[in-house]
N, C-alpha and C positions, 0 to 999 in steps of 0.2 A: 470911492476911488473906481474909475472906469476908464475904458478905452473905446469910445463909441466909434465904430467903423461903418455904421449904417447898414450893415448885413443882417438879415433875419437869422437869429441864432439856430443852429441845428441841434446843439446840446445844451440843455439847462441843468446846472448842478445846483441842487439845494443843500446849502451848508458851506460856510467859508472857513472850516476848521482845516487841520492838517490833511485830513483824508480828502475832503472836497477840493482843496486847493492843489493837492498832488494830482488828482484825477484831472482837474481842469487844465493845469499846465501841461501835463503829458497829451491830453486830447488836443489842445491848441497847437502844441508842438507837432502833432501828427497831421495838422492841417484842417481840423474840425473848427467850425464856428461855435464858440463856447460862451455861455454867460453864466456866472456864478451869482446866486441870490442868497445874500447873507442877512439874517433877521437883525444882526447888531453890527459889530465890527469884525473883520477877519481875524480869526484866531483868538477870540476873546471869550469863548466859552470853555468847553472841555479842554481843548488844546492849551489854553492859557494857564490852566492849573496843573497840567501834567508835569511830572518829574522829568521825563526824558530818557529813561533808561532803555537801552538797547540790549536786552538781556535774555535772549531765547534759552541760553544754556543754564543760567540761574533758575529760570522759572520752568524748566523742562519737567514734563510729567509722562510716565510711561503709558498712561491711559489716554493721552492726547497726542498720539504721534503725528496725526495730520497737522495739528496746530504747531507742533514743534519744527516739523519740516518746513512749514510755511514761514515760521519766524526765523529759522536759520537761513532760508533763502532771502528773506527780507534784510537781515543783518549783512549778508554777503553783497547785496545790491547797494548798500548805503554809501561806501566810499565813491564809487563811480556816480552814483545818483547826486551826492552833495558837490562833487567836482563840477559836474554839469550845471547844477543849480547855482553855485557860486559864480560861474561865468555868465549864466543867464540873467541872474539878478544883480550882480555887482555887490552882493552883500555876503558876509560871513555868516553861514548857518549855525555856528556854535558847536561844532562836533568835537568831542574830547575822547581820545583814545586812552582810556584810564584803567580798564579791567575792574573786575569785582572781587571783593573779599566777603564771603559768608562766614560770620563769626559766631561761636558758641560761647555763651557767658557762664554756663554752668554744666553739670554732668549730663543732666537731661538733654540739653541742647547739643552736647557734644555727641551723644548717641545718635540723635536725630541727624546730625551732620554726617556721621559715619554711614548711615543708610542712604542719605542723599548722594554721597560719594559713590557708593556701590551701585545705586541706580543709574547715575550719570555714565559711569565707566561701562555698565551693561549696554547703554545706549551709544557708546564709543564716542562720547563727548570729552573734550579736553578739560580736565579738572585736576588741580593739584592739592594734595593734602599738606598743611602746614602746621607744624607744632606752634604753640602760642608764642614761643621765643622768636621763631622765624617770622610770624605774622607781625610781631611788634618791631622786628628790624626793618621790615619794608613800610610799616605804619607805626612810628614811634608814638604817636598820640593815643593809641589804643590803651584801654585800661589794663593794668598788670594782672587783673584777675581773670582775664579771657582764658578759655580752656583749649579751644581748637580752632582752626580756620580752613576754609577751602578757597583756593585761588582760581578764578575764572578769567584767564588773560584775554579772551576774545570777546567778553561783554564790554560794552562801551556806553557812552551816554552823549546826549545832545540837549541843547537849550530849546525847548519847543517854541518859545516866544520869538527867538531869532530865527529859527526855522519857518515858522509861519509868515513872518515878515518877509523873508526871502522868497517864499512860494508865492505870496500875493503879488510881489513886484514881478516875478517871472511870468506869472499869468498875463498880466498886463502887457509886458514886453513881447510876449509870444502872439498878442493880437486878441487875447481874451477880453471879455467885459466882466468887471468886478463891481457889482452893485451892493451897497451897504443900506441898512435899515429898509431891507426889502424881504418882509416876511410873507411866506407863502400861506395862504388860507385854504387853498383847494386845488387839486389836480383836475384837469379837464381831459375827459375822454370822448372820442367820437368813433363810432363803429368798432368799439372794443379796443382801441389803441390810444396811446398817449398823443395829445395834440398841444398841450400847453399847460400852464398854471395860471391861477388867479392870485394876485397879491392882496394884503388886507385892505389896502386902499381902493380896491376894485380893478386895478390895471390887469390886463390879460397879457401874459407873456408867452408867445408861441414857442413850441418845442417839438422838434421831430423825434428827439430822444431825451429822457429824463433820468438823471442820476440822483438818487436819494442818498445823501451823506449828511444827514441832519443830526447825527449822533443820537443822544437819548430821546429826541423829539421825533426820530424817524418813523415810529409807530403811531404817530397822531395825525397824519395827513388826511384831511378830508378828501372825498371824491373817489378814493380807491375802493372797490368792492372788498367786502370782508375776506374773501378767499385769497385776495392778492396782497393783504397786509402782512407785515412781519411782527412778531411778539418781542419788541424792543422795550426794555424797561431800564430806568436810571438806577445806578448804584452810587451812592454818595461816597466822596473821599474827602477827608480833611487833610491839610498840608501846610507846612510852615516853610517860610524863606527867611534866611538869616544871612549875615555878612560878618566877616572878620575885619575889625578896624586896622588890624596889623598886616592885613593883605593875604595873599594865597600861602599855602604851605602846611595848614593844619592837617589835611588829608589829600591824598592823591587818588585813591580808589573809591569807587562806590562801595559802601558797607551795607550788608544786609544781615539782619537778625530775624528771629521769629516775631519780633515786636515791630519791624518796620525796616526803614532804609535811610541812608544818608547819601546825598548825591552831591559831589563837589562840581562846580562850574569851572574851576581852574583859575578863577580870578579872585578868590576870597569869598565868593558867595556859595551857599549851600542850601540844599532843599531836604527837608525832613518830612518823611510821610510813611505810610498814609493809612487812614482808616478805610474800612469797608463796611458800609451801612446801608440796609435796605430801608430807605427813608422816603421813597418816592421823589418828588422834585424839590425837597427841602435842601437849602443850601446854607443853612445857618452854621456859624462856627460856634462850637461849644467848649466850655472851660475844661470839661473832662477829657476831651480828645486832645486839646492843646497840652494839658498836663502829662498825659501818657505818652505823647510822642516826644516830648522834652525829657521826661524822665528815663525813658528807654535809651534815647540817643546819648544822653549825658552819662548814663551807666556804662555805655560802650566806649564813648570818647568823652572824658571829663572836661577837656578843654573846650568843648561846645558851650559850656556854661558861660564863657566870657564873650560869645558872640551876641551881636545886636539883632533884634527881630525886626525884620522889614515888612513881613506880611504874613497874615493868617487867613487862609482861605478854603473854600469848599467847592468841589466840582462834581460834575455828574458824568459817570462813565456809562456808555451805552452797552447793555448786556442782553444776550439772548438766552433762551432756557438751557442750552447745552454748553454755553460758555465760548463758543467759537463765532467768529464773524460771519455775516452774510455778505458775500461778494459775488456780483455777477448779475445775469439777466433775471428779471422778475417773471411773474406769471402773465403779464400783459405786454403786448408788443410795444417796444419803445421804452419799457421800464427796466431800470438797472439799479441795484443796491450796492451800497458801499458803506456798511454800517455795523453796529454790534461788535465793535473790536474791544470792548471792555478795557482791560489795562494795556493793551497791546496797539493802540492806534498809531502811536508815533513810530514803533518798531516796524509796523506792517504798511506804512504809507507808500513806500516804493512798489512793493509787490501788489498792493491793492490797486494802485494807479495802472500798473501794467496789465492786470487781469481785467479791469474794467474797461480800459481803452481797447483791448483786444475785442471785447464784446461790442463796443460801440462801432468798431470798424467791421464787425462781422467776421473776424478772424478767429481761428481756433486758439484757445489759451496756450500760453507758454509752458504751463504745467496743469496737471489735472486737479482742479480745486474741489474734489468731491466733498471734502469735510467742511466747505464754507458756501456750498451752493444754496442760494436762497430758497430753492423749491423744496428743500428738506422740511420746511415748516408749512408747505401749502397742503391743505387737507386732501387726502386721496379719496375720491368717491368709490365706494363699493357697490358694484351692480346688485340690484334687487335680485332675490332668489325666488 
């Protein structure tokens, strides 16, 4: 897919997942000449497997205040971001205002939820404690054995596959170039700054500025000096997709437990996930993981046992050593990073695009992204004594 306009690209984006596409769309909309280089098809790697929870409150941690603030900002941006995207692309991005229920299945999980409730109230986040009977009134399919629930009304969900399809079309409509089967083999530097990239077939693509949004592959780019690289690693996640032959209605909320989550799509489809495995670039689907995901979900919602399985898959999340993404200018002039989002790539797409495009335009960021600055991983030289 492309929209060749004959102009030399000013910005090259490596990676056509949700992050790369969001950056490219916003950059093209801002008047920059943008080319996206995707090694496969747009949105068919990490974004294709993602569940699409927009849940900064459910995943809040008091030790990650910077990431929480970033997630809350991203969630606040989503309605306006999607309204503009729907108009720009002519497609429905698949947004679902559903809320989240965190559910305890036994006494230990109930105690853990009470601690989660106290922590979130301490952070002044909106969370409601529900007795089991109240939780079952709003979600009758829940097992009668549940002990407690927390309701998070401001957590929502989106279908990442529809989102990336809409972003890909919006990039092209905004004048961007979207190239598929275009794998980058090397970054080209001259006089210490970015001047382009070389594709695996040998073609050189010029670039005044380069955005690395290659997900778990972001740390494997050749051509960058070691001091300018980022320590990105893949974290495997196995996930299931099912549908209800009877149509929608089994669940309205996203459900979360200590064992995983169930995400409704609003049309009778459901996503069950997800494992967290340090397995390198392995993307095999294992019987044990499928069994555990189904067991935990059916224990929570017995009616899920009647659903039909559509897909079992495994994806790779891009992770940094401290768990926060790397967003912003790199250690080389012309280099920008938009990677390392781990489980929050879908949630952080709008705010990532805003921050990166500010850097591309040479403007100050709209918020101080201290916790996500890529230079936090750059080695600091200590003067000899």
